[in-house]
C-alpha positions in Angstrom: 0.6 40.6 -20.6 1.4 40.1 -17.0 2.9 43.2 -15.4 5.9 42.8 -13.0 4.8 43.4 -9.5 7.0 46.2 -8.0 9.1 45.2 -5.0 8.3 46.8 -1.7 11.0 49.2 -0.6 12.3 46.8 2.1 12.7 44.0 -0.6 14.5 46.4 -2.9 16.8 47.3 0.0 17.6 43.7 0.7 18.3 43.0 -2.9 20.6 46.1 -3.1 22.4 45.0 0.1 22.9 41.5 -1.3 24.5 43.0 -4.4 26.8 45.2 -2.3 27.8 42.3 -0.1 28.6 40.2 -3.2 30.7 43.0 -4.6 32.6 43.4 -1.3 33.2 39.7 -1.1 34.6 39.7 -4.7 36.7 42.7 -3.9 38.1 41.1 -0.8 38.9 37.9 -2.8 40.7 40.0 -5.4 42.7 41.9 -2.7 43.7 38.6 -1.1 44.8 37.2 -4.5 46.8 40.4 -5.2 48.5 40.1 -1.8 49.4 36.5 -2.7 50.7 37.6 -6.1 52.9 40.3 -4.5 54.2 37.8 -2.0 55.0 35.3 -4.8 56.6 38.0 -6.9 58.8 38.9 -3.9 60.0 35.3 -3.7 60.9 35.4 -7.4 62.8 38.7 -7.0 64.7 37.5 -4.0 65.7 34.3 -5.7 66.8 36.2 -8.8 68.9 38.3 -6.5 70.5 35.3 -4.9 71.6 34.0 -8.4 73.1 37.4 -9.2 74.9 37.5 -5.8 76.4 34.1 -6.5 78.3 35.6 -9.4 80.0 38.0 -7.0 81.8 35.4 -4.9 85.1 35.8 -6.7 84.4 39.0 -8.6 86.5 42.1 -8.4 84.9 45.2 -9.9 87.0 48.2 -11.0 84.2 50.5 -9.8 81.0 50.0 -7.7 78.8 50.8 -10.6 79.8 47.5 -12.2 78.2 45.7 -9.3 74.8 47.3 -9.7 71.5 45.4 -9.9 68.0 46.2 -8.7 65.7 44.1 -6.7 63.9 46.4 -4.3 66.2 49.4 -4.5 65.3 52.5 -6.6 68.3 52.1 -8.9 71.2 49.6 -8.7 72.0 50.0 -5.0 71.0 46.4 -4.1 73.9 45.0 -6.1 76.4 47.5 -4.7 75.3 46.8 -1.1 75.7 43.0 -1.7 79.2 43.5 -3.1 80.2 45.6 -0.2 78.7 43.3 2.5 80.4 40.3 0.8 83.8 41.9 0.9 83.9 43.8 4.2 84.0 42.3 7.7 80.8 43.6 9.3 80.3 42.8 12.9 76.7 43.8 13.3 74.2 42.5 10.6 71.9 45.4 11.2 70.7 48.5 9.4 69.0 51.9 10.0 67.3 53.5 7.0 65.2 56.6 7.0 63.1 58.2 4.4 61.8 54.8 3.3 58.1 55.6 2.5 56.5 52.2 2.5 59.8 50.3 2.3 58.6 48.8 -0.9 61.5 50.5 -2.7 64.5 50.9 -0.4 68.2 50.3 -0.1 68.2 47.7 2.7 65.0 45.7 2.1 66.8 43.1 -0.1 69.5 42.8 2.5 66.8 42.1 5.1 64.9 39.5 3.0 67.9 37.7 1.5 70.4 37.8 4.3 68.0 38.3 7.3 69.6 41.4 8.6 67.7 43.1 11.4 66.8 46.7 10.9 65.0 49.9 11.8 63.2 52.2 9.4 61.8 55.7 10.0 59.3 57.7 8.0 57.2 60.7 8.7 54.0 59.4 7.2 51.4 57.6 9.3 50.0 55.8 6.2 53.5 54.7 5.2 54.3 53.2 8.6 50.9 51.5 8.8 51.5 49.9 5.4 54.9 48.6 6.5 53.4 47.1 9.7 50.6 45.5 7.7 53.0 44.0 5.1 53.9 40.4 4.8 57.6 41.1 5.3 57.1 43.0 8.6 56.1 39.9 10.7 58.6 37.7 8.9 61.6 39.8 9.7 63.2 41.6 12.6 62.1 45.1 11.6 61.3 48.1 13.7 59.2 50.8 12.0 58.9 54.3 13.6 56.8 57.2 12.5 58.6 60.5 12.9 59.5 63.7 11.0 63.3 63.6 11.3 65.4 66.6 12.3 68.9 66.9 13.7 67.3 67.6 17.1 65.5 64.2 17.3 67.4 61.7 15.2 69.9 60.5 17.8 67.1 59.8 20.3 65.0 58.0 17.6 67.8 55.7 16.7 68.5 55.0 20.3 65.0 53.5 20.5 66.1 50.7 18.1 66.7 47.3 19.8 69.9 47.0 17.8 73.4 46.2 19.1 75.5 48.4 16.8 74.8 49.3 13.2 76.2 47.7 10.1 74.6 50.1 7.5 73.2 53.6 7.9 71.2 54.8 4.9 70.2 58.5 4.8 67.7 59.7 2.3 65.2 62.3 3.5 65.3 64.7 0.6 66.0 67.6 2.9 68.5 68.6 5.5 70.3 65.2 5.2 73.8 66.7 5.9 72.8 68.2 9.2 71.0 65.0 10.3 74.0 62.9 9.5 76.2 65.5 11.3 74.2 64.9 14.4 75.1 61.2 14.4 78.8 61.4 15.0 78.6 59.0 17.9 77.6 56.2 15.6 80.2 54.1 13.8 78.4 52.0 11.2 80.5 49.9 8.8 78.8 51.5 5.7 77.1 54.8 5.3 74.9 55.5 2.2 73.8 59.0 1.5 71.7 60.5 -1.2 73.4 63.6 -2.7 72.0 66.3 -4.9 73.9 66.0 -8.2 72.6 69.4 -9.3 75.1 71.0 -6.9 78.0 69.5 -8.8 81.1 67.5 -7.7 83.3 70.2 -6.1 81.3 72.6 -4.0 80.8 71.6 -0.3 77.3 72.9 0.0 73.9 72.0 1.5 70.5 73.7 1.7 70.5 75.7 5.0 69.2 74.0 8.0 65.5 74.2 9.0 64.0 71.7 11.3 60.8 71.6 9.3 62.4 71.5 5.8 60.2 70.0 3.2 61.5 70.1 -0.4 58.2 70.8 -2.1 57.4 73.6 0.3 61.0 75.0 -0.1 60.5 75.2 -3.9 57.8 73.7 -6.2 60.5 72.2 -8.5 61.5 69.6 -5.9 65.1 70.3 -7.0 66.1 72.3 -3.9 67.1 69.8 -1.2 70.0 67.9 0.3 73.7 68.4 -0.1 76.5 67.9 -2.6 78.6 64.7 -2.6 81.6 66.9 -1.7 79.9 68.1 1.4 79.2 64.5 2.6 82.8 63.6 1.8 84.1 66.6 3.8 81.9 65.5 6.8 82.7 61.8 6.8 86.4 62.1 6.0 86.7 63.8 9.4 85.1 60.7 11.0 87.5 58.2 9.3 85.2 57.2 6.5 86.3 56.8 2.9 84.2 57.3 -0.2 84.3 54.1 -2.2 81.9 54.9 -5.0 78.5 56.1 -6.3 75.7 54.7 -8.4 75.1 55.1 -12.1 72.0 57.2 -11.6 74.0 59.9 -9.9 72.3 60.2 -6.6 73.8 57.8 -4.0 77.3 57.7 -2.6 78.8 54.9 -0.5 81.3 55.4 2.4 83.1 52.7 4.3 84.8 53.0 7.6 88.6 53.3 7.0 89.6 50.3 9.1 87.4 48.0 7.1 88.8 48.7 3.6 90.1 45.8 1.6 92.0 45.1 -1.6 88.6 44.9 -3.3 86.9 47.8 -1.5 89.2 50.8 -2.1 88.7 54.6 -1.7 88.0 56.7 -4.8 88.0 60.5 -5.4 84.8 62.5 -5.4 85.4 63.2 -9.1 85.4 59.5 -9.8 82.3 58.7 -7.7 80.2 61.7 -8.9 77.8 61.3 -11.8 75.4 63.9 -13.0 71.8 62.7 -12.2 70.3 60.8 -15.1 66.7 61.5 -14.2 64.6 64.6 -14.8 62.5 65.0 -11.6 62.0 68.8 -11.8 58.4 70.0 -11.6 56.4 73.0 -12.7 54.4 75.1 -10.3 51.3 73.0 -11.1 53.2 69.8 -10.1 53.7 68.3 -13.5 57.2 67.2 -14.6 59.1 69.7 -16.7 61.7 67.2 -18.1 64.4 69.8 -17.9 67.8 68.1 -17.7 71.5 68.9 -17.0 72.6 72.2 -15.5 69.6 73.9 -17.1 67.6 72.7 -14.0 69.5 75.2 -11.9 67.7 78.1 -13.5 64.5 77.4 -11.5 66.3 77.6 -8.1 69.2 80.0 -9.1 68.4 82.6 -6.4 68.0 80.2 -3.5 70.6 80.1 -0.8 73.2 77.4 0.0 75.4 76.9 3.0 79.1 76.0 2.5 79.8 73.5 5.2 83.5 74.0 4.9 83.8 77.8 5.0 80.5 78.6 6.7 79.6 81.1 4.0 76.3 81.5 2.3 76.0 81.6 -1.4 73.4 81.0 -4.1 72.8 78.2 -6.5 73.7 80.5 -9.3 77.2 80.9 -7.7 78.0 77.2 -8.1 80.7 76.2 -10.7 79.3 75.1 -14.0 82.1 72.6 -14.7 
């Protein structure tokens, strides 16, 4: 029987390199195909959203939650935003949104892709901003992406960098000292302000986590439940700036405010009690980072001793001091 003649090391190396090149080529082709699939899926999603929006032409909802649908937003914010923008006279078709990660799941992305609004997004991650700038939607739309860790000291200067003439929508979601960052933007007069509130703080207390320029929710407490401000705190701040609360989403984490001079028969103010919903999701984590699936007010136990700042009275209290009803 003939024995196979062993390859010389150089021949083996060439054979190995050929296999590696072939694998890389196949991987590249797969990546290109996936990118095309994502682009095609985006087209389908946007067109589905257009069909849903067409039903809003003559609709009048008793509450914003009835307008919800989800295209790129985390929950039903896409539908709410479309209903608001279709029923409010907005001079500037522009948005500023921060805390967007890769902008894959965000409040204003559908507005950009469907209605061609211009916008600016800010995120503190180099990888996130790089992914946004490498995306198919970035070159197709008038979008500015800035990498920055947001604080109340730098937010005004960051927004001033945007090549925008006025702001139609301001969306604030940084899972941290959101109240104080928004407080620093009193010179802005967007038509609509969207804020993420912490439903765990309840509907009545006007509280926020105390300010810290380097606040990071996971570092502040491993549960990821200690962050942000209550819906009542945001209402207290924005009422002083002539904004009216017009509703919240069903998931119980986003509230929508409209400038008072833009209210209509369809877009009317509501009370905090009517807009508030207890959060439906269980995002609390154990010390090892795994989800604990604790729900309702039982989640307060993990952060009971942590301090809160009452934005109305200026007093400091603890999470355990919050009303339970």
